[in-house]
TIBA-781593 format. One line per 4 residues: their letters; for each residue x, y, z of N, C-alpha, C. Coordinates in steps of 0.001 Angstrom, whole numbers. Atoms other than C-alpha are relative to their C-alpha. Example, Ala and Ser with C-alpha at 12.3 -4.5 7.8 and 13.67 -1.06 7.14 Angstrom:
BEGIN
as	890 -1190 0 12300 -4500 7800 900 1200 0  -820 -1190 -60 13670 -1060 7140 -770 1090 730
This chain:
BEGIN
xxxx	319 1098 794 -170537 -105868 32839 -1355 606 -362  1602 -335 761 -173507 -105552 29946 -119 -1538 -341  593 1081 383 -175479 -108323 29053 -737 -279 -978  1120 202 1166 -176830 -109208 25979 -877 -1064 -75
xxxx	682 1059 504 -179999 -110747 25365 70 -828 -991  -192 583 897 -180360 -113570 23299 -1185 314 -1072  873 -523 379 -183275 -111923 22056 393 1377 -1195  -10 -1101 759 -181771 -109191 20346 1028 -103 -709
xxxx	-1301 459 896 -178799 -108935 17572 562 2209 162  -745 -1034 286 -176268 -106225 17917 469 342 -829  -448 -438 791 -175214 -103935 15473 840 1330 -40  -1192 -1669 52 -172730 -101125 14433 -154 955 -723
xxxx	503 -1240 710 -173730 -98103 13071 1059 1337 -25  -1136 -1651 -97 -171568 -94930 12025 -1470 1201 117  1017 -1078 -23 -173950 -91583 12788 1188 1513 -387  -343 -958 147 -173421 -88344 11932 507 918 1099
xxxx	-568 -256 -1266 -171066 -86188 14073 -1246 937 1250  745 -652 -927 -173311 -85067 17467 -1256 -887 -231  1194 1132 -393 -175881 -87764 17041 -258 -548 970  267 1157 -1011 -174609 -89866 19472 17 746 1273
xxxx	701 -823 -774 -174744 -87236 22227 -1413 910 412  1749 20 60 -178171 -86090 21223 -637 -1319 591  1350 1438 -735 -179601 -89853 21831 176 200 1161  -210 707 -1659 -177676 -90229 25065 -555 937 1100
xxxx	1185 -663 -587 -179279 -86897 26055 -1563 -283 -123  1586 678 287 -182818 -87990 24760 -524 -896 935  64 1564 -508 -182492 -91252 26192 -357 532 1397  -283 -243 -1369 -181666 -89819 29477 -1656 764 447
xxxx	793 -986 -36 -184287 -87174 29197 -1663 -912 228  901 630 388 -186843 -89695 28200 -400 -1040 944  -19 1323 -873 -185774 -92250 31003 -61 -1832 -686  -112 1417 793 -184893 -95007 28400 1444 -168 -168
xxxx	-1611 531 631 -181596 -96913 27198 -46 1268 -1423  -266 -505 1659 -180069 -95668 23943 -964 -668 -804  102 1202 723 -180989 -98886 22668 -1577 132 60  1707 -632 -136 -184871 -98049 23819 -316 667 -1063
xxxx	853 -1357 789 -185031 -94650 22253 341 -342 -1515  -424 368 1559 -183163 -96193 18896 -1191 -567 -532  1043 784 334 -185999 -99346 18662 -1289 990 -207  1414 -622 601 -188727 -96688 19331 -201 1025 -1406
xxxx	295 -775 1164 -187509 -94178 16753 -238 -1253 -1602  170 1234 1204 -187024 -97388 14321 -1421 -445 189  1750 666 -492 -190757 -98537 15096 -966 1219 -249  1164 -1218 281 -192368 -95074 14828 461 137 -1676
xxxx	-482 -435 1489 -190425 -94632 11242 -822 -1012 -835  384 1189 791 -191294 -98190 10076 -1862 382 159  1279 220 -72 -195017 -97506 10956 -744 1542 -734  337 -725 1144 -195064 -94212 9179 -125 -130 -1170
xxxx	-106 682 1486 -193478 -95969 5947 -1386 -692 -325  943 924 173 -196375 -98061 6436 -1275 679 -485  1240 -779 295 -199029 -95625 6490 -140 601 -1628  97 -649 1940 -197499 -93663 3201 -460 -1003 -682
xxxx	875 1203 993 -197997 -97153 1510 -1285 147 -142  1348 417 -582 -201225 -97811 2869 -930 1516 -1050  905 -1611 170 -202461 -93711 1544 317 -160 -1205  145 52 1548 -200640 -93995 -1905 -536 -1260 -887
xxxx	1139 839 723 -202576 -97540 -2737 -1009 601 52  1393 -363 128 -205853 -95693 -1343 -126 1222 -1441  611 -1079 1208 -205187 -92582 -4018 317 -736 -1124  44 381 1414 -203958 -94839 -6832 -1589 -805 -118
xxxx	1248 330 508 -207528 -96238 -6612 -1166 634 342  949 -1226 -380 -209518 -93090 -5940 -840 -268 -1558  327 -170 1235 -209939 -93130 -9912 -866 -1116 -123  608 1637 8 -210887 -96936 -10152 -1374 -204 420
xxxx	1780 138 -822 -213552 -96470 -7370 -1448 1010 -458  958 -1229 414 -215208 -93357 -8920 -661 -243 -1678  574 904 814 -215200 -95326 -12119 -561 -1268 -540  -299 1574 -150 -215485 -98649 -11770 -2226 328 701
xxxx	1654 39 -816 -219781 -99008 -11098 -517 -598 346  276 1670 -861 -219601 -102476 -9808 843 503 1781  -445 -298 -1177 -217582 -100611 -7016 -888 1303 586  791 -1051 -586 -220025 -97769 -6626 -1462 -134 -88
xxxx	1085 242 314 -222932 -99907 -7101 -1147 305 1347  938 -245 -1140 -224179 -99378 -3223 276 1316 785  -197 -1304 -1198 -223078 -96073 -1991 -731 1126 25  1387 -526 -571 -226366 -94541 -1602 -160 -1019 1475
xxxx	229 624 -1191 -226617 -97326 1004 1087 531 1210  -935 -326 -1095 -223258 -96384 2816 -398 634 1110  257 -777 -1120 -224863 -93610 5264 -1332 -968 376  1563 762 -838 -228310 -95847 5714 37 -262 1062
xxx	-376 666 -1265 -229255 -96791 8971 -715 -1011 -56  761 1159 400 -230000 -100372 9128 -336 -657 1296  1173 576 -1649 -232185 -100642 12657 -291 -1230 -218
């Protein structure tokens, strides 16, 4: 008998042939349930996407930072010791 937590949603997905057995094997290897493995995989993917967005934003600001004198006015103080 499977008990569903009220804090979880149940979804149905279609996977390419072979994924199901690969998920079962990896979950067993890692001593996780298949659900736990998929949640961890999703969380890792979501975090990597967030990092990519932050990196893209940072790259888009490089030119602005280099050209805007107000942003770089105190650059010479960045490494100064303020003891």
